[in-house]
C-alpha positions in Angstrom: 57.4 -17.6 -3.2 54.9 -20.3 -2.4 55.5 -22.3 0.8 54.1 -25.9 1.0 53.8 -26.3 4.8 50.9 -28.7 5.0 48.2 -30.6 3.3 44.6 -29.2 3.4 42.2 -32.0 4.5 39.1 -32.5 6.8 37.5 -29.4 5.3 33.9 -30.1 4.1 32.8 -29.5 0.6 30.1 -26.9 0.1 26.4 -27.8 -0.1 25.8 -27.2 -3.8 24.0 -28.8 -6.7 21.4 -30.2 -4.4 17.7 -30.2 -5.2 16.3 -28.1 -2.4 12.8 -29.4 -2.8 13.7 -33.1 -2.9 16.0 -32.6 0.1 13.3 -31.1 2.2 11.0 -33.9 3.4 9.1 -31.7 6.0 8.2 -29.3 3.2 7.0 -32.1 1.0 4.8 -33.6 3.8 3.5 -30.2 4.7 2.3 -29.7 1.1 0.6 -33.1 1.0 -1.3 -32.1 4.1 -2.2 -28.5 3.2 -2.7 -28.9 -0.6 -3.0 -32.6 -1.5 -4.1 -31.8 -5.1 -1.0 -29.7 -5.8 1.3 -31.2 -8.4 4.9 -30.8 -7.0 6.6 -31.0 -10.4 7.1 -27.2 -10.7 8.5 -27.0 -7.2 10.8 -29.9 -7.8 12.1 -28.1 -10.9 12.5 -24.9 -9.0 14.4 -26.7 -6.2 16.8 -28.1 -8.7 17.5 -24.7 -10.2 17.9 -22.9 -6.9 20.3 -25.5 -5.4 23.0 -24.9 -8.0 26.4 -23.4 -7.5 25.4 -20.7 -10.0 22.5 -19.4 -7.9 24.7 -19.4 -4.8 27.2 -17.3 -6.6 24.5 -14.8 -7.7 23.4 -14.6 -4.0 26.9 -13.9 -2.8 27.6 -11.3 -5.5 24.3 -9.5 -4.9 25.2 -9.1 -1.2 28.9 -8.2 -1.7 28.2 -5.6 -4.4 25.5 -3.8 -2.6 23.1 -1.3 -4.3 24.4 2.2 -5.1 22.4 5.4 -5.2 22.9 7.5 -8.3 21.1 10.7 -7.4 22.3 12.7 -10.4 23.7 11.9 -13.8 27.0 13.2 -15.1 25.5 16.5 -16.3 23.9 17.3 -12.9 20.4 16.3 -13.7 18.5 14.6 -10.9 17.8 10.9 -11.8 17.2 9.2 -8.4 18.2 5.7 -9.5 19.6 2.8 -7.6 22.2 0.7 -9.4 22.4 -3.0 -8.7 24.9 -5.8 -9.5 23.8 -8.0 -12.5 23.4 -10.9 -10.0 20.6 -9.0 -8.3 18.8 -8.8 -11.6 19.3 -12.5 -12.2 17.8 -13.3 -8.9 14.9 -11.0 -9.4 14.2 -12.5 -12.8 14.3 -16.0 -11.3 11.8 -15.0 -8.5 9.3 -13.4 -10.9 9.6 -16.4 -13.3 8.7 -18.6 -10.3 5.6 -16.4 -9.7 6.5 -15.2 -6.3 5.2 -11.7 -6.7 1.7 -10.9 -8.0 1.1 -14.1 -9.9 -1.0 -15.9 -7.2 -3.7 -13.3 -7.8 -4.1 -14.1 -11.5 -7.3 -15.9 -12.5 -5.4 -19.1 -13.5 -3.6 -19.4 -10.2 -6.7 -18.6 -8.2 -8.7 -21.3 -10.0 -6.2 -23.9 -8.8 -7.4 -23.6 -5.2 -3.8 -23.7 -3.8 -2.1 -20.6 -5.3 -0.9 -19.3 -1.9 0.4 -22.6 -0.7 2.3 -23.2 -3.9 3.7 -19.8 -3.8 4.6 -20.2 0.0 6.6 -23.3 -0.7 8.4 -21.6 -3.6 9.1 -18.6 -1.5 10.7 -20.7 1.2 12.8 -22.5 -1.3 14.0 -19.2 -2.8 14.8 -17.8 0.7 17.2 -20.7 1.2 19.3 -19.1 -1.6 18.9 -15.4 -1.0 16.2 -13.6 1.0 17.0 -9.9 0.9 16.2 -9.3 -2.7 12.7 -10.8 -2.1 11.6 -7.6 -0.4 10.2 -6.0 -3.6 8.8 -9.4 -4.5 7.0 -9.7 -1.2 5.6 -6.2 -1.4 4.3 -6.7 -4.9 2.5 -9.8 -3.6 0.9 -7.9 -0.8 0.0 -4.8 -2.8 -1.5 -6.5 -5.8 -4.9 -7.3 -4.2 -5.1 -4.0 -2.4 -5.1 -2.2 -5.8 -8.5 -3.7 -6.5 -9.9 -0.8 -4.3 -9.1 1.4 -7.3 -10.5 -0.7 -10.2 -9.1 1.6 -12.9 -5.5 1.3 -11.7 -5.9 -2.4 -11.1 -7.3 -2.9 -14.6 -4.3 -1.1 -16.1 -1.6 -2.6 -14.0 -2.8 -6.2 -13.2 -1.4 -7.8 -16.4 2.1 -6.7 -15.6 1.8 -7.4 -11.9 0.8 -11.0 -12.4 3.1 -11.7 -15.4 6.1 -14.0 -14.8 8.4 -11.4 -16.2 11.0 -8.9 -14.8 11.9 -5.6 -16.4 14.1 -3.3 -14.3 13.8 -0.3 -16.6 12.5 3.0 -15.2 9.9 3.6 -17.8 6.1 3.6 -18.2 4.3 0.6 -16.9 2.5 0.0 -20.1 5.8 -0.4 -21.9 7.1 -3.1 -19.5 6.6 -6.9 -19.5 6.4 -6.9 -15.7 6.4 -4.5 -12.8 7.0 -4.5 -9.1 5.3 -2.5 -6.3 6.4 -1.2 -3.0 5.1 0.5 0.2 5.9 3.7 2.0 4.4 3.8 5.5 6.8 4.7 8.3 8.1 8.2 9.1 10.8 9.5 11.5 8.4 10.5 14.3 6.1 7.5 14.2 7.6 4.2 13.1 4.9 1.6 13.7 2.6 4.3 14.9 1.6 5.3 11.4 -1.3 7.5 12.7 1.5 9.9 13.7 2.4 10.4 10.0 2.7 14.1 8.9 3.0 13.6 5.1 0.3 15.7 3.5 -1.8 15.1 0.4 -3.9 17.9 -1.2 -6.5 17.4 -3.9 -5.3 17.9 -7.5 -8.3 17.0 -9.6 -9.6 13.8 -11.0 -8.8 11.7 -14.1 -9.1 8.1 -15.4 -7.5 6.7 -12.3 -9.9 8.6 -10.0 -9.1 11.3 -7.4 -5.6 12.7 -7.8 -3.5 14.3 -5.0 -0.2 16.2 -4.6 1.9 14.6 -1.8 4.5 16.4 0.2 6.5 14.9 3.0 8.9 12.0 3.7 9.2 8.3 4.4 11.9 7.1 6.8 12.0 3.4 5.6 11.2 3.1 2.0 12.4 -0.3 0.8 13.1 -1.1 -2.9 12.8 2.5 -4.2 13.3 1.2 -7.8 9.9 -0.4 -7.8 7.5 1.0 -10.5 4.9 2.3 -8.0 4.2 2.4 -4.3 1.2 2.5 -1.9 1.9 5.3 0.5 0.1 6.8 3.6 -0.6 10.5 3.7 -2.9 12.8 5.6 -5.8 14.1 3.5 -8.8 16.3 4.6 -10.5 13.0 5.4 -7.7 11.6 7.5 -4.9 9.1 6.9 -5.4 7.7 3.4 -3.8 5.2 1.1 -2.4 6.5 -2.2 -0.9 5.0 -5.3 2.3 6.8 -6.3 4.1 5.7 -9.5 7.8 6.4 -10.2 6.9 7.4 -13.8 3.7 9.4 -14.5 1.3 8.6 -17.3 2.8 11.3 -19.4 6.2 9.7 -19.2 7.8 12.2 -16.8 9.4 11.2 -13.5 7.4 11.8 -10.4 8.6 14.1 -7.6 10.0 11.3 -5.5 13.6 12.0 -4.3 15.8 9.4 -2.7 17.9 11.1 0.0 20.1 8.1 0.9 20.2 4.3 1.2 20.1 2.7 4.6 23.3 0.9 5.9 21.7 -2.1 7.5 23.0 -5.0 9.6 21.9 -7.5 6.9 19.4 -7.5 4.0 22.3 -6.1 2.0 21.2 -6.9 -1.5 18.0 -5.0 -1.0 18.0 -1.2 -1.2 16.2 0.4 1.7 16.0 4.2 1.5 14.9 7.5 2.9 12.8 9.5 0.5 11.0 12.9 0.2 8.0 13.8 -1.8 7.9 17.3 -3.2 4.4 17.6 -4.6 4.5 14.0 -6.0 1.4 12.9 -7.9 -0.7 10.1 -6.4 -4.2 8.6 -6.7 -6.5 7.6 -3.9 -6.9 3.8 -3.3 -10.0 2.9 -1.3 -11.9 5.3 0.9 -10.4 8.6 2.1 -9.4 8.3 5.7 -9.3 4.5 5.6 -5.6 4.2 5.1 -4.8 2.1 8.2 -7.3 -0.7 7.3 -5.7 -0.7 3.8 -2.3 -1.1 5.3 -3.3 -3.8 7.8 -4.7 -5.9 4.9 -1.4 -5.6 3.1 0.5 -6.3 6.3 -1.3 -9.6 6.7 0.4 -10.8 3.5 3.8 -9.4 4.2 3.7 -10.9 7.7 3.0 -14.3 6.1 6.2 -13.8 4.1 8.1 -13.0 7.2 7.1 -16.3 8.7 7.9 -18.1 5.4 11.2 -16.3 5.0 12.5 -17.2 8.4 11.3 -20.8 8.0 13.4 -21.0 4.8 16.4 -19.5 6.5 16.1 -22.0 9.3 16.0 -24.9 6.8 19.1 -23.6 4.9 21.0 -23.1 8.2 20.1 -26.5 9.4 21.0 -28.1 6.0 24.5 -26.5 6.1 25.1 -27.5 9.7 24.1 -31.1 9.1 26.1 -31.3 5.9 29.2 -29.8 7.5 29.1 -32.0 10.6 28.6 -35.1 8.4 31.9 -34.4 6.6 34.1 -32.9 9.3 35.8 -35.1 11.9 36.9 -34.2 15.4 38.1 -36.2 18.4 38.2 -39.4 16.5 34.9 -39.4 14.6 32.6 -37.3 12.4 31.0 -34.4 14.3 27.5 -35.6 13.5 28.4 -38.9 15.4 29.2 -37.0 18.6 26.3 -37.3 21.1 26.2 -33.6 22.0 26.3 -32.5 18.3 23.5 -35.0 17.6 21.4 -33.3 20.3 22.0 -29.9 18.9 21.2 -30.8 15.3 18.1 -32.8 16.2 16.8 -29.9 18.3 17.4 -27.5 15.4 15.6 -30.0 13.1 12.6 -30.0 15.3 12.5 -26.2 15.4 12.9 -26.0 11.6 10.2 -28.6 10.8 7.7 -27.0 13.3 8.3 -23.6 11.6 7.7 -25.0 8.2 4.5 -26.7 9.3 3.1 -23.5 10.9 4.1 -21.3 8.0 2.5 -23.6 5.4 -0.7 -23.9 7.5 -1.0 -20.1 7.6 -0.6 -20.0 3.8 -3.4 -22.5 3.4 -5.8 -20.1 5.2 -5.2 -17.5 2.5 -6.4 -20.0 -0.1 -9.6 -20.8 1.8 -10.5 -17.8 3.9 -13.0 -16.4 1.4 -15.2 -19.5 1.5 -14.5 -21.1 4.8 -15.3 -19.3 8.1 -12.9 -21.5 10.1 -10.0 -20.6 7.7 -10.9 -16.9 7.9 -10.7 -17.0 11.7 -7.5 -19.0 11.7 -5.9 -16.6 9.2 -6.6 -13.7 11.6 -5.4 -15.7 14.6 -2.3 -17.4 13.1 -0.8 -14.4 11.2 0.5 -12.6 14.3 1.3 -15.8 16.1 3.4 -17.3 13.2 5.1 -14.0 12.5 5.8 -13.5 16.2 7.1 -17.0 17.2 8.8 -18.2 14.1 10.7 -14.9 13.5 11.5 -14.6 17.2 13.2 -18.0 17.1 15.2 -17.2 14.0 18.1 -15.3 15.5 18.9 -17.8 18.2 18.5 -20.6 15.7 20.9 -19.0 13.3 23.5 -18.5 16.1 23.3 -22.1 17.1 23.6 -23.4 13.6 26.6 -21.2 13.0 28.2 -22.6 16.1 28.0 -26.1 14.6 30.5 -24.9 12.0 32.8 -23.2 14.5 35.0 -20.4 13.1 34.3 -21.5 9.5 30.7 -20.4 10.0 31.7 -17.0 11.2 33.8 -16.2 8.1 32.0 -14.6 5.2 33.8 -16.5 2.5 33.0 -19.6 0.3 30.1 -21.9 0.7 30.0 -21.8 4.5 30.0 -18.0 4.3 26.3 -18.4 3.7 25.8 -19.0 7.4 27.1 -15.6 8.4 24.8 -14.0 5.8 21.8 -16.0 7.3 22.7 -14.9 10.8 22.7 -11.2 9.8 19.4 -11.7 7.9 17.5 -13.4 10.7 16.5 -10.3 12.8 14.9 -8.4 9.9 11.8 -10.5 9.7 11.1 -10.1 13.4 11.5 -6.3 13.2 9.9 -5.4 9.8 6.1 -5.4 9.3 5.5 -5.2 13.1 8.0 -6.2 15.8 7.1 -8.6 18.6 5.0 -6.3 20.7 3.0 -5.2 17.7 2.2 -8.9 16.9 1.2 -9.6 20.4 -1.2 -6.6 20.4 -2.5 -7.8 17.0 -3.2 -11.2 18.5 -5.3 -9.5 21.2 -7.3 -7.7 18.6 -7.9 -10.9 16.8 -9.2 -12.6 19.9 -11.7 -9.8 20.5 -13.1 -9.9 16.9 -13.8 -13.5 16.3 -14.7 -16.8 18.0 -11.0 -17.6 18.3 -11.3 -20.0 21.2 -13.7 -22.3 19.3 -11.6 -22.1 16.1 -8.4 -22.9 18.1 -10.1 -25.9 19.7 -11.3 -27.1 16.3 -7.7 -26.7 15.0 -6.2 -28.8 17.8 -8.8 -31.5 17.9 -7.3 -33.9 15.4 -4.1 -34.3 17.5 -5.8 -34.8 20.9 -5.0 -38.1 22.6 -1.6 -38.5 21.1 0.5 -36.8 23.8 -0.5 -35.9 27.3 1.4 -32.6 27.3 -0.4 -31.4 24.1 -3.7 -32.5 25.6 -3.1 -30.5 28.7 -2.1 -27.4 26.8 -5.0 -27.7 24.4 -7.4 -28.0 27.3 -6.1 -24.8 28.9 -5.8 -22.5 25.9 -9.5 -21.8 25.1 -10.1 -20.5 28.6 -6.9 -18.4 28.4 -8.0 -17.1 25.0 -11.4 -16.1 26.3 -10.1 -14.4 29.4 -7.1 -12.7 27.8 -7.4 -9.0 28.5 -4.0 -8.1 29.9 -1.3 -6.9 27.5 1.4 -8.0 29.9 0.7 -11.7 29.1 0.1 -11.4 25.4 3.5 -12.6 24.4 3.3 -15.7 26.5 -0.1 -16.5 25.0 1.2 -16.1 21.5 4.1 -18.4 22.3 1.8 -21.1 23.8 -0.7 -21.0 20.9 2.1 -21.2 18.4 3.6 -24.3 20.2 0.2 -26.0 20.5 -0.6 -25.5 16.8 2.9 -26.6 15.8 2.5 -29.8 17.8 -0.9 -30.5 16.4 0.4 -30.1 12.9 3.4 -32.3 13.5 1.0 -35.0 14.8 -0.6 -35.0 11.4 2.5 -34.5 9.1 5.6 -35.7 10.8 7.0 -39.1 11.9 6.3 -40.2 15.5 9.9 -39.5 16.5 9.6 -35.8 15.5 6.2 -35.3 17.1 7.1 -37.0 20.4 10.4 -35.2 20.8 8.8 -31.8 20.0 6.1 -32.4 22.7 8.5 -33.7 25.3 10.8 -30.7 24.9 8.6 -27.8 24.0 5.4 -28.8 25.9 6.3 -31.3 28.7 9.3 -29.3 30.0 12.0 -31.8 29.3 14.2 -29.1 27.8 16.8 -26.5 28.8 17.3 -22.9 27.8 19.4 -23.6 24.8 19.3 -25.8 21.8 20.9 -29.2 22.4 19.1 -30.1 25.6 16.7 -32.8 24.4 16.2 -35.8 26.7 18.4 -38.8 26.2 15.4 -40.9 25.3 14.9 -38.9 22.0 15.2 -40.9 18.8 18.1 -38.8 17.5 18.9 -41.1 14.5 15.4 -40.9 13.0 15.1 -37.1 13.4 18.5 -36.5 11.8 17.9 -38.9 9.0 14.7 -37.0 8.1 16.5 -33.7 8.2 19.6 -34.6 6.1 19.8 -32.5 2.9 21.6 -35.2 1.0 
């Protein structure tokens, strides 16, 4: 029997069928600043496709129906395959068609001069829909240029790595329209300390791909094990080395890579992270023997960029949902968004989101120009750990505050607003993976010792000087602090302050005066509390919220 006890009203409609690109004015302004020659038509089309109800459904299903390990077939033969829901494959296909994997390293994209900025904007838009399946996409992006250190492998694999095509079959690379690559670095005993790795690689001759090895050992975190090949670290006679290990060998047989189990993670549910063992697996040397750590650091620079981009995208989606929800739902006699305290919270979140977008895009610009511009090279080295540290560190508290704007509806994993719970569970991963906070702070210290970072930072901040006294004061103090920084105890604080200074300088050049002023007053001048929603009453809340509205 159905009981009709009440009428359902005052429940917001979900945020669907919105063009994510057109709705995101901070992203548009950031692109005009960092890549003025970029035609946004492709991103506008991508934003329209990603904002549909259909894509949100794919995202939900890919997370509800999580990957399943099939270690053996029905006859008892070892197959080591991971089975995904069809929605996962739909999302992967959309990401590769958008060129988020190895495409930026194709000759055509490189010739544009803004391949990495374009891809960064697209990556952020995609993250608003579903971030966890982007792990193999991000690793393919990072691994593709590293393969150039083995020209023979790169020559064979580059066409499929840069193609806008997705082919999930476990078969020879040459028979596929597109491929994905992964990484295998961390082991049980070492974690971030990869020099403690014990996996061994012994010589096994030489062929068209160069020096061949047999690899025996394990990897404790081995994400996306259904990728077509991996760059792994193993100990050779010459030290820790980088090796190319395909799932399917050139003769068509499966490599000796065995998936032990899948990780049961807090979030990142659509992505399969695994533990694997190598039992004499075949791999080929990439780069110089004993130079595995520098190889990994080069790839880590790109994956850390993606951590900053990914968290920025998650922030934007959480903000959009919070604003859209509060604009529809009424409480205590008026819409939530009209309540003064809610306006303060939302405006504060909007400042954080726009600053994250600005810093992440600025970092992406350095990847387009570092090869020919010394300032950009130094800024890439300086901003990578800073952006990864600060943006990702802010993500979890941002997600919690945005969820609170929805109340209990945001905590429930059902319907359109269930996205907020998924975002909250996803937020910590970008801070942890590819180097947690302390690793980023130490990386910043290494960057300061290797380049004229103080002069580069001063040059970066110069265009914004004279526009706010708090920024001027911080900008004046930073070069000295950078030059004198030798104490690890203070590295996190330095990373925070450099991030805030650069964000403020970028907002001075890309954002309306209301956004820039409120950011400086709160983050730099001290007119701010210890939680979101403590902006001073003099803030131009209406202008900030109008700019941030998703529709």
